[in-house]
C-alpha positions as CSV (number, residue, x, y, z in Angstrom):
1,M,153.7,93.3,84.8
2,A,150.6,91.6,83.3
3,H,150.5,89.5,86.4
4,D,150.2,92.5,88.7
5,D,147.4,94.0,86.5
6,L,145.5,90.8,86.9
7,H,145.6,91.0,90.7
8,D,144.6,94.7,90.5
9,D,141.5,93.8,88.5
10,E,140.6,91.1,91.0
11,F,141.1,93.5,93.9
12,N,138.9,96.2,92.1
13,E,136.2,93.6,91.5
14,Q,136.1,92.7,95.2
15,D,135.9,96.4,96.1
16,S,133.0,96.9,93.7
17,H,131.1,93.9,95.2
18,D,131.7,95.2,98.7
19,D,130.3,98.6,97.8
20,S,127.2,97.2,96.1
21,G,126.1,95.6,99.3
22,E,126.2,99.0,101.1
23,Q,124.4,100.7,98.2
24,E,121.6,98.0,98.2
25,T,121.1,98.6,101.9
26,E,120.9,102.4,101.4
27,T,118.5,101.9,98.4
28,K,116.2,99.6,100.4
29,E,116.1,102.1,103.3
30,A,115.3,104.9,100.9
31,A,112.7,102.9,99.2
32,S,110.9,102.0,102.5
33,T,111.0,105.7,103.4
34,D,109.5,106.6,100.0
35,D,106.8,104.0,100.4
36,D,105.9,105.4,103.7
37,I,105.6,108.9,102.2
38,E,103.7,107.7,99.0
39,Y,101.4,105.0,100.5
40,G,101.6,106.2,104.1
41,S,102.3,104.1,107.1
42,Q,99.4,103.3,109.4
43,A,100.6,105.9,111.8
44,A,100.8,108.5,109.0
45,R,97.3,107.7,107.8
46,E,95.9,107.9,111.3
47,A,97.6,111.3,111.8
48,M,96.1,112.5,108.6
49,R,92.6,111.3,109.6
50,Q,93.0,113.1,113.0
51,A,94.0,116.3,111.2
52,M,91.1,116.1,108.7
53,A,88.6,115.4,111.6
54,S,89.9,118.5,113.5
55,D,89.6,120.6,110.3
56,V,86.0,119.4,109.7
57,E,85.2,120.2,113.4
58,A,86.7,123.7,113.0
59,F,84.7,124.3,109.8
60,L,81.5,123.2,111.5
61,A,82.3,125.4,114.6
62,R,82.6,128.5,112.3
63,G,79.1,127.9,111.0
64,G,80.0,125.8,107.9
65,R,77.6,123.2,106.6
66,I,78.2,119.9,104.9
67,Q,75.8,119.0,102.1
68,E,75.4,115.6,100.7
69,V,75.3,115.5,96.9
70,A,73.5,112.8,95.0
71,A,75.7,110.4,93.0
72,D,74.0,111.3,89.7
73,V,74.6,115.1,90.0
74,M,77.4,116.5,87.9
75,G,79.3,119.8,88.6
76,D,79.8,120.8,85.0
77,P,77.0,120.9,82.4
78,P,77.1,118.6,79.4
79,R,78.8,120.0,76.3
80,K,77.9,119.8,72.7
81,P,80.0,117.0,71.0
82,Q,82.8,118.4,68.9
83,T,83.7,116.9,65.6
84,N,86.4,117.6,63.0
85,Y,84.6,115.8,60.2
86,G,84.9,117.8,57.0
87,S,87.0,120.6,58.5
88,R,90.0,119.9,56.3
89,P,90.3,122.1,53.2
90,I,90.1,120.5,49.8
């Protein structure tokens, strides 16, 4: 009976090795799809550029204006520095 169990274990190990190859292939395919979404393929980036260009053209056609802002201009005013020194009760 122990001899049969040994063969069953070997059989199960072979099955698990066969399945892992299929899983690796599926994982690689999913990873490449995720990379295309995250980083964008060249075609996806080109499509995004075209969409952005058409949006800008539509904005300008409606009378919108594009203003160039200097690099040293900040949108939010500077704030007073905050400190917690001495704020703890004695």
